[in-house]
N, C-alpha and C positions, 0 to 999 in steps of 0.2 A: 749982320756975317754972318752967320750960323746958317737966317734964312735965307739970303743969298746963295749959299753953296749949294744948301737941299735942295732949291729952286732949280739951277742947275744940271744935280744930277738926277734931279728927274725928267728933264728935256733933254738929258744924253740916254736916260732909256729909252725914256719913247719912241727917238731918233732911232738907235740900236735894235730894238722892236720893229719898229716900219721898214727899216731893210732886211729883216731877216727870213729869208726865203726858206721854208721847209719843205724838200725834195718829198716831190706822190713816191708813193711807197703802198703795199701790200694793205687792203683791212685786216684790222686785228678781231678776232674775236676774243674778246676778252671774259665773255660769259664760258666760253670754253674754255681759254684756260684758266682760269678759277676751278672747272668743274676738273679738270687733270689733274690741279693738284689738289683738290679735297679727296677726287679718288681714284688715284691712282692705281696701276692696272698690278697686280700681284703677282710675285713670284710663277704660285701654279697656276693660274690664269695664264700664263705668259706659257707654260709647259703643256698643260692642254690643249691653246689655240696651235701647238706646235703641233701637237702630237697629232690632233682630230685632222692637220693637211697634208697627215702620213695616209694614204689612201690604203697602200697594201693593211699598213697596219689594222685601218679600219678593218678590213675585208678580214683580216685574220682573226679580231675581236671578235667578229659576227658569226664566223665558223668557230670559233672555240666553246662560244656560246649557245649554239647551234648545238655542236655534237654534245656539248655537259649537256643541253636538256634530252638529249634524244637518248642516251647513253642512261638516264637516271631515272627520266621519265615512262619513254617506249616502254620496256619491259612491264608493266600495267596493262597496259596494250594488248599485249601477245597473248595468243591460247596455251601457250609451251613455254614452262621452264629452261632456263640455259641446263640441266642438270637430267630432264625429264626424258629418257629413255624409248624409243619407236622401233626397235627392232625390225617392223618392217614397212619401214625408211627410212631404210640405210643406205647412206652415200648418195645422194639424189643431187639433182641440179639444181638450180634455181626454175623457180615454179610459183604458182600466185599464192600458196600454201604454208611455203618455204623462201622468200622473195633471195634469202643467201646460201641456200641448200641445207643437207644435212651432212653431219658426218659418220662414220663409218659404226658409231652407234645410234646411229638415227636421231640425235641430238640437233634441233633447230639450230643451224648457224649464227640467225639472225639474232637469237636472245643470248646466245654464246662472247658473239663478238661484242654487245651492245654492253653484258656484264665484263667482260675484258676491257671495255674502255676505261667503266668507271675504275676499277684497278689500275689501269696506269696512267690514267689522268692522278690517280689518288698518290700512286707512288710517284710523281712526277712533282707534283706538291708540296708532298714532306717531304722528301731528297733535297728541291729546293729549297724550300725551307731553313729547314734543319743545316743543309751544309753551308751558307748564308749568314746563322745565326754562329755557327763556331768558327767559322772565318770572320764576323766581326769581330767575338771576342780575343780570339789571337791577332787580330794585324793592327786593332784599336793598341790594346799590350804592348804587342811588340813597339811599335809608330810612336808609342805616348811615354814610356821608361824609356825605349833609346838601351844603350851599354849591354851590359850580360842580359839582359831579359831578352833586348832585340836580340840579340846576336845566337841565345838557344835556338827560342824560336824558328831563329831560319837555319840555325843547323836542320833542326827537328823537318821543316817544312822541306827543305832542300837534298834531305834521305829520302824522305816518302816521295819527293819527285823524281826518284829516278825506279823507284818500284814502280809495274806494270800494273796499271790498276786494272784490268782487266784479271788478271792475272789471280791479284789477291781475292779479287771478288767471284773468281771460278770459286776458289779454296775455300773462302768462309763461307761463301751459296749455300757448299757442298755438306756444309756442317751446321748452317745457321737457318739456309733460305728454304726457305714451305709457305711465310703466310704475307703477304701485301706488305702489312706495318713493316716485317721484318726485315725484309728486301728493301723498304725504303732507308729506312733508318743505316740498315750495311751500304748501301751507295752513298748514303749522304756521310757518313763516318769519314768516309774516303775521300771523298768531292770537296770537299771545305778549302784546298791547298789554293788556288786562284785567284778565294777571294780572300782570305785571311796577305797576300801580296798587297794585292788593290785596296783592303784596307788602309793596312802599311802604310803603300805609299800616299796617301791622299792626311790620313792622320799627319805623316811626318811635316806634309804643309802646313796642315792649320794650324797643329800647336803652335806652329809662331805667329800665330796673329795674333790683331790688338784683342778683340774679344776673349778668348785664352789666357791673356798675360793680362786683363785686365780681372776676371775669376780668379787665377791665383791671389795678382794682389789683395783681392777681396775675400780672401784666407781659405776657399771654396777645394777638399779636398780631391786628390783624384780621382776616383769615385766618380763622383759627381760632374768633373769636368769631361770625362769620356760619356757619360749617362746624356746629361742633359745638353753640352756643349758640341763636342764631336760627332757620335754618332748620328745626332740630327740635320747635320749636315755633310749624310752621307747616306738618305737616303735615296739621291739621285740614281748613286749611281748601285747603290744596293736592289731596287726593282730591277736592273737592268740585269744583274749578274743574276740576281732571283729566274728571269728566263733564261738564262744562258741556261742554266745547271739545270732547269726546265728539262730541256728541248735532250740534253745531255743524260739526264733519268732515264729517258722516254726510250732511247737507245741503247744505253748501260740493259737498263732489265728485260727491255727484247733480245739484247743477246741473250742474256741469263738462262730465261725463258727459252729462246731456241736451245741451247746448251742444256734445256731438262731442270737446271740446276735453280730455276726460276720458282715462282707459283706453281703448284703442285694441284691434278683433277682431285676433286671435280671444279676446282675455281680454276678463274684461266683469264691470262691478260691479251692483249691484243701479239704477245711476240709468241706467246703459248699456242694459237691460233696457229700462228704461222708456220711452228715450231709441228705442229701435229698434219698441215695439210704438204709437209715438204714430199712425202713418198706419192699423196696424188697430183705435185704440180703438171705431168705431163696429162695425166687424164679428164683434171677440173684444176686449171686451173686459178679460174674464178675465188675458190677455197685459199691461195695465197696471196693471190693481187686484190682482195676485199682490205683484210686485214695491212697490211700494206699497205695501200692506199690513206687509209688510215692513219697510221704514224706518220707516214708522208704529212699529210696532211694537219695533223696535231702540231711537227718539228716545224713546220714551214710558218704554220700561223705566229708558230712562238717566236720563232725567231727574227720572223716581222714584226712584231710588238717589242720586241729589245731593243731592233736598232732605231726603230719611233721614239721609247724610252731614252734613248741614248741620247738621240740628237733632240730628245725636247728637254731633256735636263740641261743642255749644255748651251749658256747666253751667247756663246759664238757658233751656234749651229747654222746652216747655210739654206735651211729647212724655208721659204718667203710664206 
């Protein structure tokens, strides 16, 4: 009896398979699917792909690299130093010997522009990194601990936001400003507020996620959670903030130098060059236009890079 049932089931299965029709569809490349499963594209690679499709950012990056090389390597190919005075060639326009001309003391403006570019970029980088570091520390502490700690830090930030930044820089610049690193640290110590508020908002969201809860359950201390779990997840927005602060730092440094409160002679920055030439803008506009154009190019390049980084680190970016 059992053999008869097994034979009947076998015949039924055969008839079912014979009548079963599988619709035609696209061929599946199983090797490709297996490759995707074995080598998934990392988030960093995806961000890089989105960044390199941003043409203005690529142009901006190339311009910054070119200017940085010119600022640091160019002086070795010049016959005249940035502080070398030649009274016989004072106040000359652009020429073969002096492509950017000379100032009222006969100093070569090309050499001084390259020197000023070095200091302006250094100030921008130091300020951006220093400000972002301070903002990250205070913002992550406020967002993670909340309560009274968050309230106290928010109160300090809100009070400082009501004070005109430029006015404070002028006051402190008159007292402490003179050297590039001093100017950079001074600006950085006052420009961290936006970074702190940005980091605080992100930490408030991240601290409720599963990986943070798991770290707490495993007994990780608050400092370890902040440093090992929260801050690494903020790298993308921190890179964007660094680029924005770098552009802001160049503008503030140029303003301070224009007011005579930045880097003092014989050293120079791009802002100092503009300030030194303000009396001769009608006679020799190139003295103002050349360093002003370089400052504009640097700021635009940094902003292009910042926009591309913001899109690259955002998974919902619209860049194709």
